[in-house]
N, CA and C atoms as an extended XYZ file, in Angstrom:
363
Properties=species:S:1:pos:R:3:atomname:S:1:resname:S:1:resid:I:1 pbc="F F F"
N        41.658      217.924      221.972 N   MET     1
C        40.463      218.415      222.705 CA  MET     1
C        40.035      217.454      223.664 C   MET     1
N        40.042      216.101      223.347 N   PHE     2
C        39.504      215.107      224.279 CA  PHE     2
C        40.362      215.039      225.561 C   PHE     2
N        41.694      215.069      225.364 N   ARG     3
C        42.602      215.021      226.479 CA  ARG     3
C        42.381      216.179      227.465 C   ARG     3
N        42.101      217.397      226.980 N   GLU     4
C        41.941      218.505      227.795 CA  GLU     4
C        40.669      218.343      228.673 C   GLU     4
N        39.596      217.784      228.050 N   VAL     5
C        38.355      217.582      228.805 CA  VAL     5
C        38.588      216.581      229.877 C   VAL     5
N        39.236      215.475      229.523 N   LEU     6
C        39.562      214.389      230.443 CA  LEU     6
C        40.386      214.917      231.659 C   LEU     6
N        41.407      215.695      231.293 N   GLN     7
C        42.237      216.296      232.265 CA  GLN     7
C        41.480      217.243      233.262 C   GLN     7
N        40.557      217.952      232.755 N   GLU     8
C        39.738      218.890      233.523 CA  GLU     8
C        38.946      218.027      234.582 C   GLU     8
N        38.356      217.012      233.988 N   VAL     9
C        37.505      216.208      234.914 CA  VAL     9
C        38.368      215.528      236.063 C   VAL     9
N        39.534      214.963      235.731 N   VAL    10
C        40.433      214.357      236.673 CA  VAL    10
C        40.961      215.400      237.674 C   VAL    10
N        41.424      216.496      237.176 N   GLU    11
C        42.009      217.496      238.053 CA  GLU    11
C        41.016      218.219      238.949 C   GLU    11
N        39.844      218.384      238.515 N   ARG    12
C        38.847      219.021      239.267 CA  ARG    12
C        38.156      218.078      240.304 C   ARG    12
N        38.384      216.799      240.225 N   THR    13
C        37.805      215.890      241.073 CA  THR    13
C        38.746      215.564      242.202 C   THR    13
N        38.371      215.780      243.504 N   GLU    14
C        39.285      215.444      244.547 CA  GLU    14
C        39.579      213.878      244.533 C   GLU    14
N        40.693      213.418      244.452 N   GLY    15
C        41.128      212.051      244.478 CA  GLY    15
C        40.959      211.489      243.036 C   GLY    15
N        40.827      212.391      242.023 N   GLY    16
C        40.868      211.861      240.619 CA  GLY    16
C        42.187      211.340      240.221 C   GLY    16
N        42.220      210.227      239.555 N   VAL    17
C        43.510      209.614      239.083 CA  VAL    17
C        43.666      209.614      237.652 C   VAL    17
N        42.564      209.144      236.942 N   ALA    18
C        42.731      208.979      235.493 CA  ALA    18
C        41.348      209.191      234.896 C   ALA    18
N        41.375      209.528      233.608 N   GLY    19
C        40.158      209.659      232.767 CA  GLY    19
C        40.416      209.066      231.408 C   GLY    19
N        39.277      208.451      230.817 N   LEU    20
C        39.392      207.697      229.585 CA  LEU    20
C        38.111      207.937      228.756 C   LEU    20
N        38.378      208.136      227.476 N   LEU    21
C        37.289      208.124      226.558 CA  LEU    21
C        37.550      206.913      225.626 C   LEU    21
N        36.525      206.013      225.540 N   MET    22
C        36.799      204.709      224.840 CA  MET    22
C        35.607      204.310      224.064 C   MET    22
N        35.786      203.553      223.020 N   GLY    23
C        34.667      202.970      222.245 CA  GLY    23
C        34.380      201.611      222.926 C   GLY    23
N        33.088      201.161      222.723 N   PHE    24
C        32.649      199.889      223.274 CA  PHE    24
C        33.360      198.674      222.568 C   PHE    24
N        34.086      198.989      221.450 N   ASP    25
C        34.840      198.003      220.786 CA  ASP    25
C        36.243      197.714      221.463 C   ASP    25
N        36.414      198.558      222.580 N   GLY    26
C        37.696      198.386      223.282 CA  GLY    26
C        38.760      199.246      222.826 C   GLY    26
N        38.570      200.036      221.817 N   ILE    27
C        39.677      200.868      221.291 CA  ILE    27
C        39.625      202.289      221.971 C   ILE    27
N        40.704      202.695      222.632 N   PRO    28
C        40.600      204.000      223.341 CA  PRO    28
C        40.687      205.113      222.443 C   PRO    28
N        40.020      206.228      222.682 N   VAL    29
C        40.080      207.412      221.817 CA  VAL    29
C        41.064      208.336      222.397 C   VAL    29
N        41.115      208.440      223.750 N   ASP    30
C        42.181      209.337      224.391 CA  ASP    30
C        41.986      209.001      225.919 C   ASP    30
N        43.085      209.358      226.611 N   HIS    31
C        43.125      209.141      228.133 CA  HIS    31
C        44.021      210.192      228.724 C   HIS    31
N        43.893      210.344      230.030 N   TYR    32
C        44.707      211.284      230.765 CA  TYR    32
C        45.012      210.596      232.202 C   TYR    32
N        46.185      210.534      232.653 N   VAL    33
C        46.582      210.040      233.878 CA  VAL    33
C        47.424      211.041      234.622 C   VAL    33
N        46.886      211.381      235.792 N   ARG    34
C        47.490      212.387      236.664 CA  ARG    34
C        48.966      211.961      236.909 C   ARG    34
N        49.888      212.891      236.848 N   ASP    35
C        51.220      212.711      236.947 CA  ASP    35
C        51.633      212.043      238.349 C   ASP    35
N        51.024      212.433      239.441 N   ASP    36
C        51.295      212.027      240.781 CA  ASP    36
C        50.624      210.751      241.124 C   ASP    36
N        49.890      210.078      240.166 N   SER    37
C        49.148      208.949      240.448 CA  SER    37
C        50.074      207.666      240.564 C   SER    37
N        49.765      206.948      241.612 N   SER    38
C        50.555      205.836      241.787 CA  SER    38
C        49.787      204.465      241.600 C   SER    38
N        48.514      204.527      241.588 N   GLY    39
C        47.663      203.284      241.487 CA  GLY    39
C        47.408      202.781      240.075 C   GLY    39
N        47.132      203.686      239.187 N   ILE    40
C        46.752      203.269      237.791 CA  ILE    40
C        47.965      203.413      236.921 C   ILE    40
N        48.402      202.303      236.172 N   THR    41
C        49.450      202.442      235.301 CA  THR    41
C        48.986      202.192      233.851 C   THR    41
N        48.004      201.333      233.769 N   ASP    42
C        47.493      201.021      232.309 CA  ASP    42
C        45.979      201.270      232.254 C   ASP    42
N        45.653      202.575      232.167 N   VAL    43
C        44.210      202.922      232.161 CA  VAL    43
C        43.513      202.333      230.940 C   VAL    43
N        44.112      202.091      229.807 N   GLU    44
C        43.495      201.505      228.564 CA  GLU    44
C        43.111      200.063      228.853 C   GLU    44
N        43.833      199.272      229.616 N   THR    45
C        43.482      197.927      229.936 CA  THR    45
C        42.292      197.879      230.877 C   THR    45
N        42.222      198.813      231.822 N   VAL    46
C        41.115      198.960      232.715 CA  VAL    46
C        39.860      199.235      231.866 C   VAL    46
N        39.931      200.216      230.917 N   GLY    47
C        38.879      200.540      230.031 CA  GLY    47
C        38.360      199.449      229.247 C   GLY    47
N        39.224      198.576      228.690 N   MET    48
C        38.903      197.456      227.855 CA  MET    48
C        38.074      196.474      228.657 C   MET    48
N        38.494      196.188      229.876 N   GLU    49
C        37.812      195.295      230.687 CA  GLU    49
C        36.436      195.765      231.113 C   GLU    49
N        36.327      197.055      231.406 N   PHE    50
C        35.002      197.601      231.703 CA  PHE    50
C        34.108      197.692      230.524 C   PHE    50
N        34.596      197.847      229.342 N   SER    51
C        33.799      197.978      228.109 CA  SER    51
C        32.954      196.746      227.887 C   SER    51
N        33.623      195.581      228.251 N   VAL    52
C        32.821      194.258      228.156 CA  VAL    52
C        31.660      194.245      229.158 C   VAL    52
N        31.957      194.765      230.403 N   ILE    53
C        30.973      194.754      231.410 CA  ILE    53
C        29.778      195.712      231.097 C   ILE    53
N        30.172      196.912      230.526 N   LEU    54
C        29.219      197.907      230.221 CA  LEU    54
C        28.248      197.390      229.104 C   LEU    54
N        28.775      196.638      228.172 N   LYS    55
C        27.910      196.060      227.095 CA  LYS    55
C        26.843      195.135      227.727 C   LYS    55
N        27.358      194.308      228.657 N   ASP    56
C        26.416      193.373      229.276 CA  ASP    56
C        25.373      194.087      230.198 C   ASP    56
N        25.792      195.144      230.845 N   ILE    57
C        24.853      196.028      231.672 CA  ILE    57
C        23.824      196.603      230.806 C   ILE    57
N        24.288      197.105      229.631 N   ARG    58
C        23.300      197.782      228.641 CA  ARG    58
C        22.377      196.751      228.169 C   ARG    58
N        22.698      195.558      227.808 N   LYS    59
C        21.774      194.476      227.432 CA  LYS    59
C        20.842      194.140      228.546 C   LYS    59
N        21.299      193.968      229.809 N   ALA    60
C        20.417      193.635      230.930 CA  ALA    60
C        19.431      194.664      231.122 C   ALA    60
N        19.848      195.964      231.074 N   ALA    61
C        18.842      197.064      231.325 CA  ALA    61
C        17.763      197.009      230.205 C   ALA    61
N        18.162      196.692      229.037 N   GLU    62
C        17.154      196.534      227.978 CA  GLU    62
C        16.199      195.473      228.133 C   GLU    62
N        16.713      194.216      228.468 N   LEU    63
C        15.974      193.024      228.697 CA  LEU    63
C        14.971      193.207      229.835 C   LEU    63
N        15.398      193.961      230.879 N   LEU    64
C        14.495      194.336      231.984 CA  LEU    64
C        13.504      195.420      231.742 C   LEU    64
N        13.652      196.007      230.503 N   GLU    65
C        12.867      197.163      230.142 CA  GLU    65
C        12.946      198.281      231.168 C   GLU    65
N        14.203      198.481      231.591 N   ALA    66
C        14.433      199.532      232.597 CA  ALA    66
C        14.960      200.850      231.834 C   ALA    66
N        15.041      200.759      230.504 N   GLY    67
C        15.553      201.885      229.726 CA  GLY    67
C        16.971      201.781      229.507 C   GLY    67
N        17.535      202.729      228.825 N   GLY    68
C        18.990      202.710      228.595 CA  GLY    68
C        19.736      202.985      229.730 C   GLY    68
N        20.867      202.240      229.888 N   ALA    69
C        21.832      202.569      230.984 CA  ALA    69
C        22.535      203.820      230.655 C   ALA    69
N        22.759      204.682      231.678 N   THR    70
C        23.496      205.927      231.383 CA  THR    70
C        24.715      206.008      232.241 C   THR    70
N        24.797      205.357      233.402 N   GLU    71
C        26.017      205.529      234.207 CA  GLU    71
C        26.091      204.269      235.158 C   GLU    71
N        27.405      203.935      235.313 N   VAL    72
C        27.799      202.690      236.030 CA  VAL    72
C        29.041      203.081      236.907 C   VAL    72
N        28.991      202.615      238.140 N   ALA    73
C        30.182      202.894      239.036 CA  ALA    73
C        30.642      201.507      239.616 C   ALA    73
N        31.884      201.287      239.740 N   VAL    74
C        32.446      200.140      240.324 CA  VAL    74
C        33.419      200.583      241.361 C   VAL    74
N        33.001      200.240      242.669 N   GLN    75
C        33.853      200.589      243.772 CA  GLN    75
C        34.575      199.359      244.203 C   GLN    75
N        35.826      199.453      244.166 N   ALA    76
C        36.739      198.368      244.585 CA  ALA    76
C        37.604      198.819      245.772 C   ALA    76
N        38.447      197.966      246.319 N   GLU    77
C        39.134      198.241      247.506 CA  GLU    77
C        40.189      199.418      247.234 C   GLU    77
N        40.774      199.357      246.096 N   HIS    78
C        41.852      200.371      245.776 CA  HIS    78
C        41.502      201.487      244.883 C   HIS    78
N        40.259      201.352      244.193 N   MET    79
C        39.871      202.389      243.295 CA  MET    79
C        38.376      202.382      243.044 C   MET    79
N        37.853      203.433      242.656 N   THR    80
C        36.376      203.554      242.270 CA  THR    80
C        36.483      204.161      240.873 C   THR    80
N        35.720      203.544      239.876 N   THR    81
C        35.666      203.952      238.557 CA  THR    81
C        34.156      204.249      238.211 C   THR    81
N        34.018      205.500      237.709 N   VAL    82
C        32.706      205.912      237.346 CA  VAL    82
C        32.661      206.098      235.834 C   VAL    82
N        31.715      205.413      235.160 N   MET    83
C        31.542      205.409      233.708 CA  MET    83
C        30.253      205.928      233.235 C   MET    83
N        30.316      206.831      232.302 N   ARG    84
C        29.142      207.448      231.755 CA  ARG    84
C        29.090      206.999      230.269 C   ARG    84
N        27.884      206.423      229.797 N   LEU    85
C        27.712      206.046      228.493 CA  LEU    85
C        27.238      207.278      227.605 C   LEU    85
N        27.930      207.579      226.564 N   LEU    86
C        27.683      208.701      225.767 CA  LEU    86
C        26.685      208.407      224.720 C   LEU    86
N        26.875      207.334      224.019 N   ASN    87
C        25.901      206.840      223.005 CA  ASN    87
C        26.206      205.339      222.751 C   ASN    87
N        25.707      204.812      221.685 N   GLU    88
C        25.906      203.384      221.378 CA  GLU    88
C        27.283      202.963      221.081 C   GLU    88
N        28.220      203.856      220.829 N   GLU    89
C        29.544      203.588      220.565 CA  GLU    89
C        30.665      203.935      221.563 C   GLU    89
N        30.371      204.934      222.432 N   TYR    90
C        31.479      205.476      223.310 CA  TYR    90
C        30.943      205.645      224.737 C   TYR    90
N        32.002      205.573      225.607 N   PHE    91
C        31.778      205.883      227.076 CA  PHE    91
C        32.935      206.688      227.505 C   PHE    91
N        32.741      207.368      228.624 N   VAL    92
C        33.815      208.123      229.355 CA  VAL    92
C        33.844      207.637      230.740 C   VAL    92
N        35.104      207.665      231.310 N   ALA    93
C        35.246      207.074      232.687 CA  ALA    93
C        36.293      207.911      233.379 C   ALA    93
N        36.105      207.986      234.632 N   VAL    94
C        37.113      208.538      235.550 CA  VAL    94
C        37.274      207.607      236.771 C   VAL    94
N        38.600      207.411      237.043 N   THR    95
C        38.994      206.541      238.194 CA  THR    95
C        39.510      207.469      239.342 C   THR    95
N        39.028      206.993      240.513 N   LEU    96
C        39.260      207.831      241.770 CA  LEU    96
C        40.043      206.998      242.764 C   LEU    96
N        40.757      207.559      243.636 N   GLU    97
C        41.244      206.948      244.786 CA  GLU    97
C        39.980      206.594      245.674 C   GLU    97
N        40.077      205.588      246.583 N   PRO    98
C        38.875      205.117      247.388 CA  PRO    98
C        38.200      206.262      248.098 C   PRO    98
N        39.026      207.313      248.513 N   THR    99
C        38.453      208.409      249.285 CA  THR    99
C        38.059      209.613      248.382 C   THR    99
N        38.084      209.430      247.048 N   GLY   100
C        37.845      210.482      246.052 CA  GLY   100
C        36.337      210.983      246.189 C   GLY   100
N        36.145      212.071      245.581 N   ASN   101
C        34.814      212.706      245.547 CA  ASN   101
C        33.877      212.070      244.472 C   ASN   101
N        33.168      211.097      244.762 N   TYR   102
C        32.329      210.391      243.900 CA  TYR   102
C        31.249      211.256      243.222 C   TYR   102
N        30.606      212.072      244.005 N   GLY   103
C        29.570      212.953      243.535 CA  GLY   103
C        30.118      213.966      242.548 C   GLY   103
N        31.240      214.562      242.806 N   LYS   104
C        31.800      215.587      241.909 CA  LYS   104
C        32.187      214.871      240.638 C   LYS   104
N        32.729      213.625      240.739 N   ALA   105
C        33.129      212.907      239.490 CA  ALA   105
C        31.917      212.693      238.624 C   ALA   105
N        30.871      212.237      239.208 N   ARG   106
C        29.534      212.073      238.483 CA  ARG   106
C        29.139      213.350      237.726 C   ARG   106
N        29.121      214.457      238.487 N   PHE   107
C        28.687      215.689      237.959 CA  PHE   107
C        29.578      216.187      236.786 C   PHE   107
N        30.885      216.133      236.978 N   LEU   108
C        31.826      216.478      235.929 CA  LEU   108
C        31.795      215.582      234.692 C   LEU   108
N        31.604      214.306      234.890 N   LEU   109
C        31.377      213.371      233.717 CA  LEU   109
C        30.116      213.741      232.998 C   LEU   109
N        29.065      214.053      233.734 N   ARG   110
C        27.806      214.462      233.040 CA  ARG   110
C        27.974      215.665      232.234 C   ARG   110
N        28.637      216.722      232.761 N   THR   111
C        28.815      217.920      231.992 CA  THR   111
C        29.855      217.818      230.892 C   THR   111
N        30.864      217.031      231.113 N   ALA   112
C        31.997      216.769      230.122 CA  ALA   112
C        31.331      215.908      228.924 C   ALA   112
N        30.439      215.050      229.266 N   GLY   113
C        29.957      214.167      228.326 CA  GLY   113
C        29.331      214.838      227.062 C   GLY   113
N        28.623      215.918      227.242 N   SER   114
C        28.113      216.629      226.092 CA  SER   114
C        29.170      217.218      225.210 C   SER   114
N        30.277      217.819      225.788 N   LYS   115
C        31.372      218.264      225.097 CA  LYS   115
C        32.053      217.227      224.344 C   LYS   115
N        32.306      216.080      224.862 N   LEU   116
C        33.013      214.975      224.164 CA  LEU   116
C        32.142      214.425      223.010 C   LEU   116
N        30.765      214.301      223.319 N   LEU   117
C        29.879      213.790      222.303 CA  LEU   117
C        29.750      214.628      221.103 C   LEU   117
N        29.825      215.986      221.268 N   SER   118
C        29.669      216.927      220.190 CA  SER   118
C        30.924      216.842      219.318 C   SER   118
N        32.102      216.574      219.859 N   GLU   119
C        33.312      216.447      219.086 CA  GLU   119
C        33.442      215.084      218.454 C   GLU   119
N        32.709      214.061      218.922 N   LEU   120
C        32.758      212.702      218.382 CA  LEU   120
C        31.920      212.641      217.136 C   LEU   120
N        30.855      213.463      217.070 N   THR   121
C        29.877      213.360      216.027 CA  THR   121
C        30.068      214.315      214.893 C   THR   121
């Protein structure tokens, strides 16, 4: 079920390359990589690295009394990764080509998040 949701997010997002559901402990739950993608080969390693960053962002938001962090995006030269925090244990992410549709990725992650979370609990 998780892979199907991730695939839907990636395939429906222009420029979508990969999707990942991962725990903050760095253990992947599931992932999907588009067959014709050439940029991302190890989506789980990308997720593990970003899980460390997300934990720090979550702590910083709490220290600043900004409320809980819900979404983080990292735009790099060769890819953009949008991550949505689902709860204290899990996050979902989608990686896009630099010209990918960032707004659509955000929308689809938000709607997919509730489906994924209901299956996780």
